[in-house]
Phi, psi and omega in degrees: 000124180284147177286151174274119178284119182237114178264126185238127180296132181241128175233120184298343179285344176217055184302325181297331178296316178301310184294324177294318177300312181298319179299320180294324178295310183296317183298325190255358183276141177264000180227158175299143178235145174249104184272129178237119177286129175268083184249128187302325183289348181272351181272133178251331183268356185233134175241130182281114180249350178290149181239011185246022184269141177267347176218171188282347184245019186297332179248331182293343175303332183279001177262007179302313177301322177297315180294337178269008183057031178056039180232139172071201179241160177205158176249137168241137171220148173298157180281345182270052184219163162230145179259112181270338179260191180269115184296342175296332177291320175297318180300324182285354179276002181306131176240112188287355175272356184249149176274326183213147175229133184215165168277124185267080181297147174218091186205165172247133185294151178271348184226139181272352181222141178237202190304145181058025176075013181291140176295145182236089186261153173279143176200160182302137177062034180300130177072007176297325187273006182279338170227119182230127169261107189268130165267092187290343177286339189301135182303318183296329181286349175291346175291341187277075175264164177305318180295318181297312180296319181298328185260002180263152179281159177299319180300317180297315185286310186288346175261005178056045187285350179278352178237159177285150183299330180284357175253010181252097185281166184245135175257155176298144185300333181294349177268010171196064184277122186273108180294145184075310181294326180252161174290164181299135177227104182294347182261007178300127181264339175218122181256129182249117179269065191295330179280332180168125177297145180299357173289338173279132187306319184289347178244011185299328183236024182264142173089171182280340187245019180294321179295324177300318180294315182296323177295319179293323177297318179296322176294326178294323182272356186294141173215119178292136183253151177289134177255117180260121179245000000 
């Protein structure tokens, strides 16, 4: 059985969020997963020149097809998430007629500022790129080279402007449920703490799924100890 390649955004300012996210994937998956951190310091062919990013992986996410040598499929998710469902179920949603598959959010944010004081503005296709099921084989995705990503605007990339809309597939909303921004959904399979992961003090008790995140963090930090009698 081949592993599912899962690329997870890593930002050193909230490293615990990344590890908590990865732990949730591993705990709930029914298939082997190959976890790859999308960490800016690991890139040698790419230099970050954009100045409008709220996290360290805001543009490197678009290099997943390049990192896959433009072969097969892969999943990208932001690090400020936990996966409550089986990521193998997300993997099975692959549609080979599509170049990219995302949750197509249509909402206006409830807050003008998010974690670390970053501005939180509304814009077309907001948060579409936070969970991506990539068809790395797709011809159009071969355009996503380090040079291309480095020289493209955020609006162009995050709106998936290099592909036609009819090649942009849709995933069920429960695979990118926005905590605080959306109402409570007990069936959410992936929770996105887009305004701020509960590791930040101001978001520690915000939203319907903050307790879920704290429980997952405790499981991430868990270590069974020897009992001497």
